[in-house]
C-alpha positions, 0 to 999 in steps of 0.5 A: 727166744724167737722162732727163728733163733730156735731153729738156728739153735737146733741147726747149730746143735746138728752141725756140731753134734758129732765127735771131734778128732782125738789126734791132730790132723794136718792138711795142705791144699795146692790151688791150681788153675790148670798147671799154675799154682795160685795158692797154697793152704796148710792147717791142722785141726785138733779137738780144741783148735784150728790153726792155719795159713794160706798164701795166695798170688793175688794180682800185684802182690803176694798175700798170707792169711793166718788164722786160728780158731778155738773150738769148744769140746763139742766142736763149736767155734768159740774165738778166732784170730785172722791176720792178713799180712804181706809175703815177708809176714809184716802188716801192710801200711795203713791196714789193720793188724788183725780181726778177732771174733768171739762167739757165744750161744746168741751173739758174735763180737767182731773186733778189728785191731789197728795200730792205735784203736780197736773197732768193735761190733756185736751181732746177733747170731746164734753159734755162728761161723766165719765166712770162708775167704777165698782159698781158705777152706779149712774152716769148712771142716767145722761145718762138715760135721753136719754131714751126720747120717747123710744129711747136709747143712744148707746154712748157719749164721756166719759173719765175714771178715768185712763184718757182712752177716751171712751164712755158711753151709752146704747144698747137696752135690753129686755123689759124695760131694757137697757145694759150698754156700755162703762163701765167695764161690760155690766150690765143690767140696768132698769130706770123709766120715770124720770131717776132713776136707779131701778136695776142692773143685771150682771147675764149675765156677768162675774161679776154676781152681782145684786142690786135693788134700796133701799131708802138709809139711810146707814152709809157708814163709819160704813159699810166700817169699818164692811166690811171684804175684800173678799180675792180671790173670786175664788181660784186657784187649780190644778187637777192631774191625773197619767197614767203609767210612765210619763203619767201626766194630769193636769188642772189649773183652778179657783174655783167659788162659787155657792152662792145660784145662779143657775148653769147648765142652770141657772145664772152661766152656762147659756144654749148655752153660752161658759163658761171658766170652771172656773174663772178668768184666762182661764182653762188650761190642760197639758198632756203628753199623747195623750187622746182618748175620747169615741166620737172619739175625740183625743187630742195630748199631749200638752197644751190647754185651756178648755171651756164648752158649755152647751145646751139643747141637751147636754154638751161639753167640748172644747179643744182650742189651745189658751193658756195664756189668760183671761178666757173670751177670746175664739177664736173658730177658734182655737178649737182643739176638742169638746168633748160630756160629761155626766151630772149626779147628784152629790152625794152631793151639790158642793159649789165650783167648783171642777175639778177632773182627775180621773184614772179609771183603767190602762190607762183609765180616766175621767175629771170631773167638779162638781159644784152645783147639777151636774157633767159633765164628759168625759171619756178617754184612755191615749195613748203613741204615739211615 
């Protein structure tokens, strides 16, 4: 056995060394974006099995994920079946019926079951886990046992539903929380001494959903049939301003909603973090004019991505030369300018982020970001440079 495999075996032993529950432990989590419910998960963990289901309002559809994990006496997962279904419980056309996992001491076999065939692949991974899909966090209880004597496990080998090898684990958080590693979002999780998941908090991620443990009792079929698809949570919009003949300034951005959350200096635009000034794809600005800002910053004609940093000492609009990226991709080395903005009270509450490119007279203008109770703005003069 290699040194790396030996380390993984020792790590897995640390994870699953604690006692499993003697009685069934039911749980439910209602994942909310502010006031809106976006998913519900319900599961039961016993000494030898973890069985659950998650229903999610996923864009144009309602999606159900059912999972069943068999456990050894020491708590190690030995087999799992995961199904992705439509709201009525049926399999989507041209989709696989289920994904199966079989875990041994030194490998994982993953099988994708189709109507007419089974795709099988084996991975070299010692005592592996399954990477938690978004809103399926009951699986994290199987690694929460690593919080023994105050320790947390950084990573153990894991396989995703799509077959991508990775890891599952925790990083130390603040207080009695840990931060999930290896999954789609670095959610903050809180467990009790027996490994029961108590809360999930994505406020510090782009997911933003939060949930606390409930006692279960949901009719998941009824929940799925009653849910309505979210559609596009953050619609795309283009703000446009004109500055003389051929003078165009465009801003393409996503429009997230407040959903009863705090904005400036709160959950959505926390202090000091760099925010993508919108949602989903990066916010982009295109200008045919050179833009000269009051604090001396000058932006030549061209295309840029925009970011905002809100601090206790001021709010700043960042122009970045990288374009075409997802909104969370920010390379500070490619910054073109950092412009001071004013932050004032909005005339009325703004639920959906609204960006305006305003002509304030002649070749003068302003870029405004109105969201919640505030408007952040930066004044500029459009110039023709030949």
